[in-house]
N, C-alpha and C positions, 0 to 999 in steps of 0.2 A: 469602443473598438475592441471588446474582449477578444475576439476572435484572431486578433492580430498578434496577441502576446505570444511570445514563444517560450519554450521550455526552459530554455537558458536564462531567461529573465527570472524564473520563479524557483529553479532547482536548488537543492543543497550542494554546494560545490566541493565540500570536504566532509563527505559523509562517513559514519562509523562502517569499517568493514572487518571482516575476518576471513581467515585462509581455510582451505579444507580440513587442516589439522586442527583447529580451534576446538576444544572440549566445549559440548553442549552448554554445560554450566556456565561457562564465561559468556556464551551466547546469549543465555537467558538473562544474565546479569548485566549484560550491555542493554539489552532491550529496555530492561526495567530502570537502568540507571539514566539513559538518554531518553527515555519517554519516547521510543520509537517502535515500530511493529514489525520490521524486518531489517535485514542487513544483506548487503551482497557479499557473496563469497569469491575472492579474488586469487588469480593463478599469480605466478612470480613476476609477470610482466604487467601486472595490473588490469588483465583481462577479466572480465566477468563469467565465472564458472557456473554460478548458480546464484541463487537467493534464498535464505533460510528466514521464515516469519514465525510469527508468535502461535499461528495456528499450527504449524509444524511441530513445534515443541509441546504444544499441548496435546495433539493426536498422538504423539509418542507415549505420553504419560498415560492417556486413555488406554492405549494399546498394552502397556505394561500391566495395566490394572486389570483390564477385560479384553483378553485378546480376540474373543469371539462375540464381542457385542455387536449390537445392530450398527453402531457408527463405522464397523470395518467390514460388512458384509459383501461390499464391491470391491474388495482387495483380496487378493490371493494370499494363501498361506504364507507364502514367501516374503511378499511385501509387508505383510502385517509383522512377521518376525524380523524382517531386516529394520523397519522402523523402531519396533519395541527394543531393539538392542544397539541401536545407534548410539555412538559416543561422541561423534565429531560432527561439525559442520558439514563435511564433505559426504558423510554417510546420509544425512537427512535432508541435504537441500534440494530445491526444485532444479534440476539441471537444464531446463529448458525455459528459462524465465523470460517474459515478454521484456524487450528494452525500446527505449525511445531515442531519437536523435535530438541534439539541442536545438536544432532549428525548425522541429515540428511546433505546431501550434498548441497551446493549452487545451484546446478543444479536443485535438487528436490524442493528447495523452490521457485526456479524461475517458474517451471512448475506449482506448486500448486498456485502461484500467478496467472498466466496466465489462467489457467483453472478456478478458481474462480473469476477472473476479479476483483482482490483486490490490493491494494498498501501497505498494513500492515498486516504481520503474527505475531500473537502472538507466542512466542517461550515458550513452556510449558514443565513441567515435567510429570512424569506418573501420577500424581495425578491432573494434570490440573493446577497446580500453575505456575503463570506467572514467567519468567526467564529472560525475554526480549523480544524486537521486532526485525523484520527484515523487511526491504523495498527495494525497487528497487535500491537506492543510495548505501545501504550497500552491496549489490549483485555486483554492479558494481566496488565498490573497488577492488575486486578480479581481474578484468580485468585490472583496471588501475595499480595495484600495481605488477602483475605478472611477474617477473623477466624472467620467462622461454619464454614469448612471448611479447617482448617489443612492445608498440604501435608505429606505423610507424611515422615518421616526414614528413609530406608533404612538409616542406622547403627542406627537402635533397632528398626525393624520389619522382623523376619526372615523374612516370609511370602515364599515364591517369587515372587509376583508383584511385592513391593517391590523384589527384586533384579534384575528384568526377566526371569525366568524364567516361562514359562507352567505354570500349575498342572498342566495334563494331562502335561507333560513330567516335572515335579517327581514327581509321584506314580508315574511309571514308573520313577524313578531315572535320567533321562536329562539332568540337570544336572551 
C-alpha cells in the first residue's frame, strides 16, 4: 500500500534551517556537515521564506568565475550580477519553493519534486509554518521498508531481469 503513506510518516521533523541573514559560507558548511542538499530559509515566526540548495551555491561560484559563460545565457545581466555578489541566504534563495502538506501522499510529494526539479520539499501547515522537510531518500524509505512488496534478492532470484539483463537479450543468448 505504498500510495497510502503520508509525507508526515517519512519527513525529517527537525531539519537544519537558516535565516535570510545567514552567510553563504555557513550555509555551505551546513550542507556539507549534515550531508543534505538544501535548507529552508525561515522568517521570525518559522514560516518558509525560501529554500537554498547546493546548486544555487555552485551556480554562484560559476558566475563569479565566468559571468558570461554558457551556463548563464538564459539569465539577465542583473540576475547574474545579483547571484555572483550574493553573500547571504536571503540574497540567493529560491523565494517561491514548492511546499507540501503533511497529509499529502508520498506519491504526490514525489510528483511535486519531479515537476519542480527539486530535492527538498518543505512540509508546511496551513499558515506556511515549517513542520519538516522531505527529500528523495525519505520517500525511498517507503519502498525499502514496505513489507507488502519486499525487494527482490538478486542472489536468490536468478531471472535475467534480476541480474540486470534485459529478458529479450537473455532469450537471444546475448548476456
